[in-house]
N, C-alpha and C positions, 0 to 999 in steps of 0.2 A: 504494500500500500504506500509506504513512504517512498519507495523507488519510483512508483508510478507518479506520485505527486511531484517528486523532484524532476522527473522526466518531462512532465507537462509544464512545470514551471520553467525549465530550461528552454523548451520549445517556445513558450510564450515570450520569454525574454529575447530569444533569438529572432522571432518574428517581429517583435517590437523594435529591436535594433535595426533589422533590415528595413522595416517600414520607415523608421526615422531617417536612415540613409537615403532611401528613395525620396522622401519628402524634401530633405535638404538638397539633394541633387536637382530635383525638379524646380525648386525655388531659385537656385543659382542659375540654372539654364534659362528660366523665365526672365530673370533680371538681365542676363546677358542679351537675350533677344530684344528686350525693351530698349537697351542701349543701342543695339544695331538698328532697330526700327527708327529710333529718334535720330540717329546719325544719318540714315538714308533720307529722312525727311529734310534735314538741314543740308545734306550734301548737294541736293538738287539746286538749292539757292546758292551755295558756295560755288558750284560749277558755273552758274549763270554769272555770278560776279567775276569769277576768274575769266570767263569768256569776254567780258567787257574790257579787260585790261589792255589787250592789243590796240583797241580803238582809242582808249584813253591815252596810251603811250604815243600813238600816231598824232592825236590832236595836240598834245603837249609839245611834241617834237616840232610841230609846225610853227610854234611860237618861238620867238627869239629868247635866248637866255634860259632854256630849260635846264633842269637838274639831271644831267646825264647819269650820274651814279644811282640816283633813286629809280630812274627809268630802267636801267640795267638790272637793278636788284628786283624790281617788280617782274620783269620779264623772266629772270632766272627762277624766282619763286613760283610763278605761274607754271613754267615748264616742270619744275619739281613736283608741284601739286598734281599736275596731270599724270605724272609718272608714279606718284606715290601709291604704294600697295596696301598700306594699313591705315586704319582710322587714326592711330596715334601719330603717324607721319603727317597725315593730312591736317590734323588739328594743330600740330606744331607749325606747319607751313602757313596755315591760315592765320595763326596768331602773329607770326612774323610779317605776313603780308599786310595785316592791318596797320602795323607800325609804319611800313613803307608807304601805304596809301595816305596815312595821316600826314607824313612828311611831304608827300607830293601835293596834297591839297593845301598844306601850309605854305609851301613854296609858291603855289599858284596865286596866293594872295598878293604876292609882290609883282605880278604881271597883269596889269589892268586889261591889256589886249586879250590875254588868254581868258580871263574871267568874263569878258564881254563876248567871247566867242559862243555862237549858238550851239555848235557841236559840243563844246566843253560843258555848257549849261545843261544840255540834254543828257550827256553822260553822267554828270554829277547828280542830276535828278534821278536817273535810273539806278545808279549805285546807292543813292540814299534810300530809295524805295526797297531795294534788295536788302540793305542793312536793317531797315525796319522789320522786314519779314524774317531775316536771320535772327534778330534779337528776340522775336516771339518764339521761334523754334528752338533757339539756344536755351531758353529757360526750361523747356521740356527736356531737352537733351541733358542739360546739367543736372536736372532732378533725377533723371534715369541713371546717370553715371553715379551720382551720390548714393542712390539706393543700392546700386550694384556694388560699389566700393564698400559700403557698410555691410552689405549682405555677405561678401566674401571674407570679411574680417570679423564677423560675429562668431562666437563660440556656440556650437560645435561646427558651424559651417566652415570655419577657418581650416579645419583639418582636411575636409574633403576638397575644398577649393585649392589648397596647396598641393594635394595629391594630384589633382587634375590640372595643375599649373595655371590656374586662373590668376591673372595679374590685375592690379588696379588700373583704371582707365583715366586719362586726363580730362579735365574740364575744358570747355571752350571759354576762354577768358578774354572778354573785350571790356575795356574801360569805357564808361559812358561817352567820353569825348572822342573815342575812336569809332563809335558806331554811327555818328552823325557827321557827315561831311557837308556842312552847309556853309561853304566859304562865300556864297553869293546869296543875295536875297532873291527868292523866286516868286 
């Protein structure tokens, strides 16, 4: 009788442990998929913004006294973004690209002819609209990343996450002044 009870208790504990592992695994997978979904939503807008860069570079180059180093940096960052394979690489490049765009728009303030250019104004308006949309989706993405990062670092999830080599994911970090490029009054 005691052996049967011990055997049933052991089976119950084993089933409970397996059930807990399955539950933890499913939660971690769900969190990872939420991050992937959120990034896919924001990546569409990031690609649209990246696709605007060659036109912006062309318009700025057409004006006298452009900032060659910033334009070259933007071109290199765009190429790297288009060739990036992972979310982490893309996020790093987007964060760097934001700084370069901020510099470019700040430099444009010194060139009234450039600011008055209709093509420049249209591009700036388009990029500003994209930035507003990116800011909305960035909030959802960062929330998903935060939940994922917390989820893989909670105990006992931490054990399974480390065994499966789940790594923390970076946030998209844009300062408020970097998300609005309003160098001209529209």
